[in-house]
C-alpha positions as CSV (number, residue, x, y, z in Angstrom):
1,M,0.0,0.0,0.0
2,E,3.0,2.3,0.5
3,L,3.5,2.2,-3.2
4,V,0.3,4.0,-4.0
5,P,1.2,7.3,-2.2
6,A,4.7,7.2,-3.9
7,L,3.1,6.8,-7.3
8,F,0.6,9.5,-6.5
9,N,3.4,11.9,-5.5
10,L,5.4,11.0,-8.6
11,A,2.4,11.7,-10.8
12,I,1.8,15.0,-9.1
13,G,5.5,15.9,-9.6
14,I,5.4,15.0,-13.3
15,C,2.2,17.0,-13.8
16,G,3.8,20.0,-12.0
17,L,6.9,19.7,-14.3
18,V,4.7,19.6,-17.4
19,V,2.8,22.7,-16.2
20,I,6.1,24.6,-15.6
21,V,7.4,23.6,-19.0
22,A,4.2,24.6,-20.7
23,A,4.1,27.9,-18.9
24,F,7.7,28.7,-19.8
25,L,7.1,27.9,-23.5
26,Y,4.0,30.0,-23.6
27,V,5.5,33.0,-21.9
28,Y,8.8,33.0,-23.8
29,Q,7.5,31.7,-27.1
30,N,7.9,34.9,-29.0
31,K,11.5,35.3,-27.8
32,M,12.2,31.8,-29.0
33,I,10.7,32.3,-32.5
34,Y,11.7,36.0,-33.2
35,Q,15.4,36.6,-32.7
36,P,16.5,40.1,-33.6
37,N,19.9,39.4,-32.0
38,P,20.3,35.6,-31.6
39,M,22.4,34.5,-28.7
40,M,23.9,38.0,-28.7
41,Q,26.2,37.0,-31.6
42,M,24.9,39.7,-33.9
43,S,24.5,43.4,-33.6
44,Q,21.0,44.6,-32.8
45,Y,21.4,47.3,-35.4
46,P,22.8,47.2,-38.9
47,D,25.4,50.0,-38.2
48,G,27.0,47.6,-35.8
49,N,27.5,44.9,-38.4
50,P,30.8,44.1,-40.1
51,N,31.8,46.3,-43.0
52,G,29.8,45.4,-46.1
53,Y,26.7,44.5,-44.1
54,R,25.8,47.8,-42.5
55,S,23.7,49.4,-45.3
56,P,23.3,49.1,-49.0
57,A,25.8,52.0,-49.3
58,D,28.5,49.5,-48.3
59,R,27.9,47.8,-51.6
60,G,27.5,51.0,-53.6
61,I,23.8,50.6,-53.9
62,P,21.7,53.8,-53.7
63,Y,18.9,53.6,-51.2
64,Q,16.4,55.4,-49.0
65,D,15.7,54.8,-45.3
66,V,11.9,54.4,-45.0
67,Y,9.9,54.5,-41.8
68,L,6.3,53.3,-41.8
69,N,3.6,53.6,-39.2
70,S,2.7,49.9,-38.8
71,S,0.3,50.3,-35.9
72,P,-0.4,53.0,-33.3
73,G,2.9,53.6,-31.5
74,V,4.9,51.3,-33.7
75,K,7.1,52.6,-36.5
76,I,9.1,50.1,-38.6
77,H,12.1,50.6,-40.8
78,A,12.9,49.5,-44.3
79,W,15.4,50.0,-47.1
80,L,14.2,51.0,-50.6
81,M,16.8,50.4,-53.3
82,T,15.6,51.6,-56.7
83,Q,17.0,51.3,-60.2
84,T,17.5,54.3,-62.5
85,Y,15.1,52.9,-65.0
86,K,11.3,53.4,-64.3
87,S,10.1,50.0,-65.4
88,A,12.2,47.9,-63.1
89,P,10.4,45.1,-61.3
90,T,10.3,45.3,-57.5
91,V,11.0,42.6,-54.9
92,V,9.5,43.0,-51.4
93,F,11.9,41.1,-49.3
94,F,10.7,39.5,-46.0
95,H,13.7,38.0,-44.1
96,A,14.0,35.0,-41.8
97,N,13.6,35.1,-38.1
98,A,17.2,35.8,-37.0
99,G,19.2,38.9,-37.3
100,N,18.8,42.4,-38.7
101,L,18.4,43.6,-42.3
102,G,22.1,44.0,-43.0
103,Y,22.9,40.4,-42.8
104,R,21.0,39.8,-46.1
105,M,23.2,42.3,-48.0
106,D,24.5,39.6,-50.3
107,N,21.0,38.8,-51.4
108,Y,20.1,42.5,-52.0
109,E,23.3,43.0,-54.0
110,M,22.4,40.0,-56.3
111,L,18.9,41.2,-56.8
112,Y,19.9,44.8,-57.4
113,S,23.2,44.6,-59.2
114,Q,22.9,41.3,-61.1
115,L,19.1,41.1,-61.8
116,R,18.6,44.9,-61.9
117,L,15.5,44.8,-59.6
118,N,14.3,47.3,-57.1
119,V,14.5,45.9,-53.6
120,F,12.2,46.8,-50.7
121,A,13.7,45.2,-47.6
122,V,11.4,45.2,-44.5
123,S,12.6,45.1,-40.9
124,Y,10.0,43.6,-38.7
125,R,9.0,45.3,-35.4
126,G,11.6,44.7,-32.7
127,Y,14.3,44.1,-35.4
128,G,17.0,46.7,-36.1
129,Y,15.7,50.2,-36.1
130,S,12.0,49.1,-36.0
131,E,10.1,49.8,-32.8
132,G,7.8,47.4,-30.9
133,T,8.0,43.8,-30.0
134,P,7.6,41.0,-32.5
135,S,4.6,38.6,-32.6
136,E,2.5,37.0,-35.3
137,E,-0.1,39.7,-35.1
138,G,2.5,42.4,-35.1
139,L,4.4,41.0,-38.1
140,K,1.2,40.8,-40.0
141,L,0.5,44.4,-39.4
142,D,4.1,45.2,-40.5
143,A,3.5,43.3,-43.8
144,Q,0.3,45.2,-44.4
145,A,2.1,48.5,-43.9
146,A,4.9,47.4,-46.3
147,I,2.6,46.4,-49.1
148,K,0.5,49.5,-48.8
149,Y,3.7,51.6,-49.0
150,V,5.0,49.8,-52.1
151,F,1.7,50.2,-54.0
152,E,1.6,53.9,-53.1
153,E,5.3,54.6,-54.0
154,T,5.5,56.5,-57.2
155,S,8.9,55.0,-58.3
156,V,7.4,51.4,-58.3
157,D,5.8,49.8,-61.3
158,K,2.6,48.4,-59.7
159,N,2.4,45.7,-62.3
160,K,5.8,44.2,-61.5
161,V,5.8,43.6,-57.8
162,F,7.1,40.3,-56.5
163,L,7.0,39.0,-52.9
164,F,10.0,37.1,-51.5
165,G,10.0,35.3,-48.2
166,R,12.6,33.1,-46.6
167,S,11.7,30.7,-43.8
168,L,9.6,32.8,-41.4
169,G,9.5,35.4,-44.1
170,G,7.8,33.0,-46.3
171,A,4.9,32.8,-43.9
172,V,4.8,36.6,-43.9
173,A,4.9,36.8,-47.7
174,I,2.1,34.2,-48.0
175,Y,0.0,36.2,-45.5
176,A,0.6,39.5,-47.4
177,A,-0.3,37.9,-50.8
178,S,-3.5,36.5,-49.2
179,K,-4.4,39.8,-47.5
180,F,-4.1,41.8,-50.6
181,Q,-5.4,39.6,-53.4
182,E,-6.8,42.6,-55.1
183,Y,-3.3,43.8,-55.8
184,P,-1.6,42.7,-59.0
185,F,1.3,40.8,-57.6
186,K,3.5,39.5,-60.4
187,G,4.6,36.5,-58.4
188,L,5.5,35.0,-55.0
189,I,8.9,33.4,-54.3
190,L,9.2,31.2,-51.2
191,E,12.5,29.8,-49.8
192,N,12.4,27.0,-47.3
193,T,9.3,28.0,-45.4
194,F,6.9,25.9,-43.4
195,T,3.3,24.8,-43.7
196,S,2.3,26.0,-40.2
197,M,3.9,26.6,-36.8
198,P,2.1,23.6,-35.2
199,K,3.4,21.2,-37.8
200,L,6.9,22.7,-37.4
201,V,6.7,22.0,-33.7
202,D,6.0,18.4,-34.5
203,H,9.4,18.3,-36.2
204,I,11.5,20.5,-34.0
205,M,10.1,19.5,-30.6
206,P,8.2,16.2,-31.0
207,K,8.3,15.5,-27.2
208,I,6.1,18.5,-26.4
209,S,3.8,18.3,-29.5
210,F,1.1,16.7,-27.4
211,M,0.6,20.1,-25.5
212,K,1.0,22.4,-28.5
213,G,-2.8,23.1,-28.5
214,L,-2.5,24.6,-25.1
215,I,0.8,26.6,-25.4
216,L,1.0,27.9,-29.0
217,K,0.1,31.5,-29.7
218,N,1.9,31.6,-33.0
219,F,0.3,29.6,-35.8
220,W,1.3,31.0,-39.2
221,D,-1.1,28.7,-41.1
222,S,0.4,29.2,-44.5
223,Q,-1.0,25.9,-45.9
224,S,-4.5,27.2,-45.5
225,L,-3.8,30.6,-47.0
226,I,-1.8,29.5,-50.0
227,G,-4.7,27.6,-51.5
228,N,-6.5,30.9,-52.3
229,L,-3.5,32.6,-54.1
230,E,-3.8,33.0,-57.9
231,C,-0.4,34.5,-58.7
232,G,2.5,32.4,-59.9
233,I,4.6,30.9,-57.2
234,L,8.2,29.7,-57.2
235,F,9.2,27.3,-54.4
236,I,12.9,27.1,-53.6
237,S,13.6,24.1,-51.4
238,G,16.8,23.1,-49.7
239,T,16.7,19.4,-49.4
240,N,19.2,19.3,-46.5
241,D,17.5,22.0,-44.4
242,E,17.6,20.7,-40.8
243,L,15.1,23.2,-39.4
244,V,12.2,23.1,-42.0
245,P,11.7,19.6,-43.5
246,P,11.6,19.7,-47.3
247,V,8.2,18.0,-47.2
248,H,6.7,21.2,-46.0
249,M,7.6,23.0,-49.2
250,Q,6.1,20.1,-51.2
251,Q,2.9,20.3,-49.2
252,L,2.7,24.0,-49.8
253,K,3.1,23.5,-53.5
254,D,0.5,20.8,-53.5
255,S,-1.9,23.1,-51.7
256,A,-1.5,26.1,-54.1
257,V,-4.2,24.8,-56.3
258,K,-5.3,28.1,-57.7
259,A,-1.8,29.5,-58.5
260,K,-1.3,30.5,-62.1
261,T,2.0,28.6,-62.1
262,R,3.7,26.3,-59.5
263,D,7.4,25.7,-60.0
264,M,9.7,23.9,-57.5
265,V,13.5,24.2,-57.5
266,R,15.3,21.8,-55.2
267,L,18.8,22.7,-54.0
268,T,21.2,20.2,-52.3
């Protein structure tokens, strides 16, 4: 009979531990997902980056600092890099979850100098010079502000606007395309993004997936949204990606049933 109280106490202890873990993951979830300065290994602000990664000027690219009112009390920062010819296509660049805008300078340079595209690089709230604290709701508001700015900017050809999103940025780009389906997006480019946050948790933290319904406050349900998009979509999938399983990209492609075109490029 002495075994019963011991088992009861053990069960209480396990339940208590589960509650503590769940509470921790719920409270610190946004800090785990959105990392403006991961592990203090990068500068919070672009001007603290190594030479060549502080601003487009480091690469000889003309640009404008743009500040947008994303929501009351929150102003976000972006870089607008425009070509000298008026008919240049424009790429709205939504970056991944870690680090500031400057660490994508190699990508901007390729898009601007080699492909001769305009680039509008958006810094989410809480990243770089942008105000506020990142969250799913907040980043969606940032995306709305960015798209509205691009389609109001006189130097942008409204019929040649592409959305690009990498990893988390892919979810932001899919949301933006879904939110503004009345806008004539020329195309959507997705690089190694996920179907939804709950499904990504199944892969990254399978041991806690049983409690995800209780603790998740970030969902980014891209698989549901992408099925309504009609613009052409290019999927760029890294087959050796250890964070986002390549099957997520295939599932997104399969779900994009209304897209004008669906092309997949797999990189090893």
